[in-house]
N, C-alpha and C positions, 0 to 999 in steps of 0.2 A: 616572496613566495606566498601563495594563496591556494585555497581549495580548488583542486582540479589539476594541480601541477604535477601530481605523480598519479600513476594508474592505480593506487591503492587507497586513494582519497575516498572514494565512493563506498568501497567496502567498509572501511573504518567508520565513516560517517554514519551509514545504516547500521552498522553492528551497535553504535553507542546509541542511536535513537531507539533500537529495539530493546536494548538494555533499560532504558530510562523508561520506555513504554511498560515494559514488563514489570518495573518496580511500581510505577503508578498503580497497575492494575491489583497489585497485592494490597495496597492501603485499606479498602473498604472491608477486608476480612477481619481488621480489628474490630470492627462493630458487629460482626455476626455472633447468633447465639452459639454456645452458651457464655460468651464473654460477659462479665459483670458490667452493668450500665453505671459506673463510678468514674469520678474524676481520676483517681488513681489508676484505675485499671485502662481506661482509655490511654492515659499519659504512658503507662508502662507498656501498653500494647505496641504504641509506636517507637518507644525507645527501644524494645526488643528488636522492632523490624529494623530499625536503623543499625543496630549492632549486627545483626544478621546480614546486612549488605557487606560489611568488611570480612565476615566470615565466608561469605560466598566468593569474594574475590580471592581469597587465600586458596579455598577448595578448588575452585574452578580456573584460576589464572596463575597465581603466584607459586603454588607448590603441586601443581596438577601432573607433572611429568613424571611418570613412574620409571622412566630411564635415569633419571638423577634425583632420586628421592632426598626429601629433605624434612627433617622432622619440624613441626611447627606448633606452637599452643593453640590448641581448640578454643578452650574458654578461658576466660579471664574476669575479674571483678567488673570490667566495663564492657565484657562482651560475652552474654549469656546466650545459652542454647535451649534450657529447659530442662530442669531435673538435675543438673550438674551440681557436684558437691563443693562447697566453697573452701574445703580442706583437701581438695585433689588437684593436683596439676595434670591436666589432660595433653599428651603429645600425640600427633598422628603424621605418618608418611605413607605415601601413595606407592603402591607396588603393582608389579604384574606377576599373575601366577604362573608364567612361563619363565621367570627369570630367578637368578640366585641373588640373594642379597647378604650383607654382612652387616650387623649392627655391633658397633664397639662403643665402650664407655667405662663409667666407674660408677660401681652399686651406690655410693653415697649410703645415706643413713635413715631413709624415710621408713615409716612404721610399716606400711604396705605397698608392694610394689607387684605389677603385672604387665606382662607383654602378651598382646592378644592380636591374632591376625584374624581379618575379617573379609567377608563378602558383602558386597553393597546390597542394603536391605531393600532397595527399591526393585531389585531384580529376583526377590525371592517371594514364595507363594506365602500368604498370611500365616503367621504362626511359626514358620520355620527359622531356626536359630541362625545367625549371621556369622557367629563365632566359628572359625575352622580349628584353630589351636591355640594354646596359651603355655607360657612359662611365668610360673609365680616367683616372686623374689625368694622365697624361702626354698625353691627348687633350683635357683640360679648358681650355676658353677662359677666361681671367680677365683682371681688370683689372690695372694696375701696382701695386696694394697687395695683389694675391691675392684680391680679391673675385670672386664668381661668381654666375650664375644659370643654374639648369637647369629646362626645361619639360618635363614629362610630360603627354602628351595624345595624342588618336587622331589629330590634325590635325598636319601639319608646322609647325614653327616654325623661325625663323633662330637661329643659334648653338647652345648646348648643349641638344640636345633628344634625348629617349628616346621612341619610339613605342610607345604603350600599345595593349593589345588588350582586347576586352570581359571577359576573364577574369583581368586583372592584379589582384593582391591585395596587394603590398606592396613598397616600395622599401627595398633593404638598402645599407648603407654600409660597407665594410670598410676600416679603416686599420691597415695593417701599419707597426710602429715599429721602425726599425733601431736607434736610440739614444734611449732614454727622457729623457736628461738634455738632449738638443739638440733634439729634433724636436718642434714644436707640433702637436697634433692640430687637425683642421678645427672651426670653429665654423660650426653650421647650423641652420636652422629651415625648415619647410615651410607651406604654405599651399594651400587650393583656391582657384583663381581665381573670384572671385565672392563669396566667403567675407566676407559682410557683417554678418551676426548673429552673436552671440556663442554658444558651443555650449550646447545645452539643460541645464537643470538635471538631476541625476541622479534617476530616478524608479524606483518599485518593481519596475516591468517590465523596465527597462533592468538593475537589479541582478540580479534573477532570471535574465535572459537571460545575462548576464556570468558568473555562478556557474557556470551550466550549460556555457557555452565553456570556461571555466577548468579545470573538472574533466575535459571531454572532452580538452583538451590533455595534462593530466598523464596 
């Protein structure tokens, strides 16, 4: 088997070439003002760029389907985004404002916890807040063992509920840890209500779309 043996080869090859070309075009921005002209800052700039490639692939390809939301860790010690707190665990799942979602898990014991629903910043006028709604850990209703359920939907629900809007884009969980040796992070998963079928298999069109979204993110 070789290139051209399937009708999808050209689409995938072109998508990969555009992905690589777009990444190549980003490199010179590391040298732009006002970035300091030091060896450390030059190296750090390209390190951050390389880390954002993996983040872009998660955002644009691996976890982008709002019909089958999955929480993934945005920032880590080896994947920085800029301004993130080293004592915070950031989790994100993409959603659609027209759907109803259920988030279940266990509260754990982190010092500060917040669930926030956001709109995409790129679609908003300058200065307009992207957060739609939130539930603080101190407000979260839990069972005796720390288990909880949160509903995100346009329609009101009893208990833990965040009202969504048509432009809702993602739910983000922030966990600020005061003592890493003593505080247990939350366990959590998400699902779209009515999600009866398994996610569709990966397709050439989805990969091409995801690669484009990933390089746009970077």
